[in-house]
N, CA, C and O of each residue as an XYZ file, in Angstrom:
380
protein
N     115.117   -128.406   -218.978
C     113.688   -128.245   -218.885
C     113.286   -127.786   -217.487
O     112.383   -126.965   -217.328
N     113.968   -128.326   -216.476
C     113.661   -127.952   -215.111
C     114.024   -126.481   -214.883
O     113.322   -125.752   -214.184
N     115.111   -126.079   -215.476
C     115.539   -124.693   -215.345
C     114.508   -123.765   -215.972
O     114.233   -122.685   -215.449
N     113.942   -124.190   -217.092
C     112.948   -123.381   -217.783
C     111.697   -123.228   -216.927
O     111.124   -122.141   -216.859
N     111.268   -124.310   -216.269
C     110.105   -124.240   -215.378
C     110.374   -123.270   -214.238
O     109.480   -122.530   -213.828
N     111.572   -123.269   -213.736
C     111.935   -122.364   -212.653
C     111.837   -120.911   -213.087
O     111.379   -120.061   -212.322
N     112.262   -120.624   -214.304
C     112.183   -119.260   -214.833
C     110.724   -118.870   -215.034
O     110.333   -117.750   -214.705
N     109.918   -119.780   -215.569
C     108.500   -119.501   -215.793
C     107.812   -119.249   -214.466
O     107.010   -118.323   -214.348
N     108.117   -120.068   -213.459
C     107.514   -119.870   -212.133
C     107.940   -118.523   -211.545
O     107.133   -117.816   -210.942
N     109.190   -118.187   -211.723
C     109.706   -116.924   -211.196
C     109.002   -115.742   -211.866
O     108.606   -114.783   -211.203
N     108.856   -115.825   -213.171
C     108.170   -114.767   -213.913
C     106.709   -114.697   -213.481
O     106.168   -113.606   -213.298
N     106.071   -115.844   -213.317
C     104.670   -115.866   -212.901
C     104.512   -115.264   -211.508
O     103.572   -114.509   -211.261
N     105.421   -115.593   -210.604
C     105.371   -115.016   -209.251
C     105.543   -113.492   -209.308
O     104.823   -112.746   -208.644
N     106.493   -113.059   -210.098
C     106.741   -111.620   -210.225
C     105.518   -110.912   -210.801
O     105.140   -109.835   -210.340
N     104.906   -111.522   -211.808
C     103.704   -110.934   -212.393
C     102.566   -110.906   -211.381
O     101.810   -109.936   -211.318
N     102.445   -111.952   -210.603
C     101.399   -112.003   -209.574
C     101.610   -110.930   -208.514
O     100.664   -110.255   -208.109
N     102.844   -110.777   -208.070
C     103.143   -109.729   -207.090
C     102.855   -108.349   -207.662
O     102.270   -107.497   -206.992
N     103.270   -108.136   -208.902
C     103.051   -106.838   -209.549
C     101.557   -106.542   -209.663
O     101.122   -105.417   -209.416
N     100.781   -107.546   -210.035
C      99.335   -107.360   -210.159
C      98.712   -107.038   -208.805
O      97.839   -106.175   -208.707
N      99.163   -107.732   -207.762
C      98.626   -107.479   -206.422
C      98.977   -106.073   -205.955
O      98.138   -105.373   -205.389
N     100.208   -105.667   -206.190
C     100.633   -104.324   -205.776
C      99.887   -103.261   -206.578
O      99.433   -102.267   -206.011
N      99.756   -103.457   -207.880
C      99.051   -102.488   -208.725
C      97.579   -102.395   -208.332
O      97.015   -101.302   -208.283
N      96.959   -103.535   -208.052
C      95.557   -103.530   -207.632
C      95.359   -102.804   -206.321
O      94.404   -102.044   -206.158
N      96.268   -103.038   -205.382
C      96.190   -102.361   -204.098
C      96.385   -100.857   -204.278
O      95.661   -100.057   -203.685
N      97.350   -100.481   -205.084
C      97.613    -99.063   -205.319
C      96.410    -98.391   -205.983
O      96.059    -97.264   -205.636
N      95.791    -99.068   -206.920
C      94.615    -98.518   -207.592
C      93.467    -98.330   -206.603
O      92.798    -97.297   -206.609
N      93.245    -99.324   -205.763
C      92.170    -99.233   -204.779
C      92.413    -98.098   -203.792
O      91.489    -97.358   -203.454
N      93.639    -97.961   -203.336
C      93.973    -96.899   -202.382
C      93.830    -95.528   -203.034
O      93.267    -94.612   -202.434
N      94.331    -95.382   -204.246
C      94.241    -94.079   -204.897
C      92.790    -93.711   -205.191
O      92.420    -92.541   -205.100
N      91.968    -94.694   -205.540
C      90.539    -94.436   -205.751
C      89.869    -93.981   -204.470
O      89.042    -93.069   -204.485
N      90.224    -94.613   -203.363
C      89.653    -94.241   -202.063
C      90.072    -92.827   -201.683
O      89.253    -92.042   -201.205
N      91.336    -92.503   -201.892
C      91.828    -91.160   -201.574
C      91.130    -90.124   -202.452
O      90.743    -89.064   -201.961
N      90.966    -90.413   -203.729
C      90.301    -89.470   -204.636
C      88.853    -89.232   -204.211
O      88.384    -88.093   -204.230
N      88.136    -90.299   -203.826
C      86.743    -90.136   -203.368
C      86.673    -89.290   -202.109
O      85.800    -88.430   -201.983
N      87.586    -89.528   -201.179
C      87.603    -88.735   -199.932
C      87.895    -87.271   -200.220
O      87.293    -86.386   -199.611
N      88.811    -87.008   -201.141
C      89.123    -85.622   -201.483
C      87.927    -84.941   -202.150
O      87.649    -83.774   -201.874
N      87.220    -85.657   -203.024
C      86.040    -85.082   -203.670
C      84.955    -84.771   -202.644
O      84.319    -83.720   -202.710
N      84.745    -85.675   -201.703
C      83.737    -85.442   -200.665
C      84.127    -84.250   -199.799
O      83.280    -83.425   -199.456
N      85.395    -84.159   -199.449
C      85.865    -83.043   -198.629
C      85.715    -81.729   -199.381
O      85.291    -80.728   -198.803
N      86.056    -81.722   -200.651
C      85.920    -80.517   -201.461
C      84.461    -80.108   -201.578
O      84.131    -78.930   -201.434
N      83.580    -81.080   -201.839
C      82.151    -80.776   -201.980
C      81.583    -80.239   -200.668
O      80.732    -79.350   -200.672
N      82.053    -80.776   -199.560
C      81.568    -80.326   -198.251
C      82.017    -78.896   -197.972
O      81.243    -78.097   -197.446
N      83.258    -78.568   -198.319
C      83.798    -77.243   -198.049
C      83.371    -76.190   -199.057
O      83.446    -74.997   -198.763
N      82.929    -76.596   -200.224
C      82.599    -75.641   -201.280
C      81.143    -75.761   -201.710
O      80.844    -75.797   -202.904
N      80.254    -75.823   -200.754
C      78.833    -75.853   -201.079
C      78.422    -74.486   -201.582
O      78.980    -73.477   -201.153
N      77.446    -74.436   -202.492
C      77.030    -73.142   -203.022
C      76.505    -72.240   -201.908
O      75.737    -72.666   -201.045
N      76.934    -71.008   -201.951
C      76.525    -70.038   -200.956
C      75.183    -69.447   -201.367
O      74.861    -69.371   -202.552
N      74.411    -69.034   -200.377
C      73.142    -68.375   -200.655
C      73.422    -67.014   -201.287
O      74.418    -66.365   -200.965
N      72.548    -66.592   -202.178
C      72.713    -65.298   -202.835
C      72.602    -64.191   -201.793
O      71.778    -64.275   -200.882
N      73.423    -63.160   -201.922
C      73.353    -62.070   -200.961
C      72.000    -61.359   -201.036
O      71.396    -61.243   -202.102
N      71.563    -60.907   -199.918
C      70.289    -60.210   -199.861
C      70.418    -58.848   -200.533
O      71.477    -58.224   -200.459
N      69.355    -58.377   -201.188
C      69.428    -57.059   -201.815
C      69.547    -55.967   -200.749
O      69.144    -56.147   -199.600
N      70.098    -54.862   -201.154
C      70.277    -53.743   -200.223
C      68.907    -53.245   -199.760
O      67.945    -53.260   -200.528
N      68.825    -52.811   -198.522
C      67.548    -52.300   -198.043
C      67.126    -51.067   -198.833
O      67.961    -50.335   -199.363
N      65.834    -50.856   -198.902
C      65.294    -49.752   -199.692
C      65.448    -48.441   -198.936
O      64.462    -47.792   -198.584
N      66.696    -48.059   -198.693
C      66.983    -46.796   -198.020
C      67.068    -45.677   -199.038
O      66.898    -45.917   -200.233
N      67.329    -44.454   -198.585
C      67.360    -43.292   -199.467
C      68.450    -43.417   -200.531
O      68.208    -43.077   -201.689
N      69.651    -43.898   -200.168
C      70.740    -44.030   -201.137
C      70.406    -45.010   -202.240
O      70.732    -44.776   -203.404
N      69.758    -46.103   -201.885
C      69.395    -47.117   -202.867
C      68.378    -46.563   -203.847
O      68.477    -46.810   -205.049
N      67.404    -45.821   -203.350
C      66.364    -45.254   -204.207
C      66.981    -44.247   -205.163
O      66.620    -44.208   -206.339
N      67.916    -43.425   -204.667
C      68.568    -42.445   -205.528
C      69.344    -43.128   -206.643
O      69.261    -42.714   -207.800
N      70.100    -44.171   -206.306
C      70.879    -44.880   -207.318
C      69.969    -45.508   -208.355
O      70.269    -45.490   -209.549
N      68.857    -46.063   -207.898
C      67.906    -46.675   -208.814
C      67.304    -45.611   -209.730
O      67.143    -45.834   -210.930
N      66.979    -44.469   -209.165
C      66.387    -43.382   -209.936
C      67.382    -42.862   -210.963
O      67.016    -42.615   -212.113
N      68.620    -42.697   -210.564
C      69.651    -42.216   -211.485
C      69.848    -43.215   -212.625
O      70.008    -42.826   -213.782
N      69.835    -44.486   -212.292
C      69.974    -45.514   -213.324
C      68.826    -45.490   -214.320
O      69.034    -45.635   -215.525
N      67.617    -45.307   -213.812
C      66.454    -45.244   -214.708
C      66.521    -44.012   -215.600
O      66.217    -44.083   -216.790
N      66.922    -42.876   -215.017
C      67.026    -41.654   -215.814
C      68.114    -41.789   -216.877
O      67.943    -41.329   -218.006
N      69.225    -42.416   -216.518
C      70.299    -42.636   -217.489
C      69.821    -43.533   -218.626
O      70.140    -43.299   -219.791
N      69.053    -44.564   -218.273
C      68.514    -45.473   -219.289
C      67.569    -44.718   -220.234
O      67.615    -44.906   -221.450
N      66.724    -43.871   -219.666
C      65.818    -43.073   -220.505
C      66.596    -42.143   -221.424
O      66.245    -41.979   -222.592
N      67.665    -41.528   -220.888
C      68.485    -40.638   -221.717
C      69.149    -41.413   -222.852
O      69.252    -40.913   -223.973
N      69.593    -42.617   -222.566
C      70.197    -43.453   -223.607
C      69.183    -43.794   -224.689
O      69.493    -43.768   -225.880
N      67.967    -44.115   -224.258
C      66.913    -44.418   -225.236
C      66.604    -43.204   -226.110
O      66.394    -43.333   -227.316
N      66.579    -42.026   -225.490
C      66.300    -40.809   -226.255
C      67.428    -40.536   -227.243
O      67.168    -40.187   -228.394
N      68.682    -40.692   -226.805
C      69.803    -40.419   -227.708
C      69.880    -41.445   -228.845
O      70.396    -41.150   -229.923
N      69.364    -42.651   -228.593
C      69.347    -43.674   -229.640
C      68.180    -43.479   -230.601
O      68.116    -44.120   -231.650
N      67.267    -42.597   -230.240
C      66.132    -42.324   -231.117
C      64.920    -43.183   -230.822
O      63.947    -43.162   -231.576
N      64.964    -43.941   -229.735
C      63.834    -44.801   -229.394
C      62.713    -44.017   -228.711
O      61.560    -44.449   -228.715
N      63.050    -42.859   -228.123
C      62.055    -42.022   -227.464
C      62.114    -40.616   -228.060
O      63.186    -40.096   -228.371
N      60.943    -40.021   -228.209
C      60.901    -38.613   -228.616
C      61.135    -37.764   -227.382
O      61.119    -38.269   -226.260
N      61.355    -36.467   -227.592
C      61.565    -35.565   -226.455
C      60.335    -35.541   -225.554
O      60.459    -35.471   -224.332
N      59.166    -35.597   -226.146
C      57.918    -35.575   -225.384
C      57.786    -36.843   -224.535
O      57.415    -36.772   -223.363
N      58.091    -38.010   -225.133
C      58.022    -39.276   -224.401
C      59.062    -39.314   -223.282
O      58.806    -39.823   -222.191
N      60.245    -38.761   -223.579
C      61.307    -38.719   -222.569
C      60.881    -37.874   -221.379
O      61.094    -38.265   -220.232
N      60.276    -36.706   -221.647
C      59.845    -35.816   -220.573
C      58.772    -36.485   -219.720
O      58.791    -36.362   -218.495
N      57.847    -37.183   -220.348
C      56.780    -37.857   -219.608
C      57.346    -38.985   -218.744
O      56.952    -39.138   -217.587
N      58.252    -39.762   -219.292
C      58.833    -40.873   -218.545
C      59.701    -40.356   -217.401
O      59.708    -40.930   -216.312
N      60.434    -39.268   -217.652
C      61.281    -38.678   -216.623
C      60.428    -38.169   -215.459
O      60.787    -38.359   -214.297
N      59.332    -37.542   -215.759
C      58.417    -37.051   -214.719
C      57.885    -38.216   -213.899
O      57.788    -38.131   -212.675
N      57.548    -39.285   -214.569
C      57.030    -40.472   -213.870
C      58.085    -41.056   -212.925
O      57.765    -41.442   -211.800
N      59.335    -41.120   -213.377
C      60.412    -41.652   -212.538
C      60.645    -40.736   -211.333
O      60.805    -41.215   -210.211
N      60.664    -39.439   -211.562
C      60.942    -38.492   -210.489
C      59.827    -38.462   -209.442
O      60.093    -38.175   -208.275
N      58.621    -38.744   -209.824
C      57.503    -38.766   -208.883
C      57.486    -40.049   -208.066
O      56.861    -40.115   -207.007
N      58.148    -41.026   -208.544
C      58.268    -42.240   -207.776
C      57.318    -43.273   -208.157
O      57.319    -44.358   -207.574
C-alpha cells in the first residue's frame, strides 16, 4: 500500500510539473504572438492613396483619347447613332 502511495505521489508530481510547464509555454507563446501581431500592424499600416497625376498636357490627352475610345465603343455597340457620336466627339474635343 505504501508503494502504491509513492507511485500515486510520483504521478501527481509529474502531472503537476507538466501542467506548470505547459501553462508557462502557453503564456509565453501567447505573449510572443501578441508582440508579433503588434509589430506587423505597426509596420504594415495602410498607405495613403497616391495623388492623381497633375492636369498636364499628357494627362489631358490620355483622358481625351479614353473618352473618344469609349464613345467609339458605344457607337459600335449601337448605343449611339452616328449623329450622337459626332456631337459627343465635338464636345470632347472642345474640352
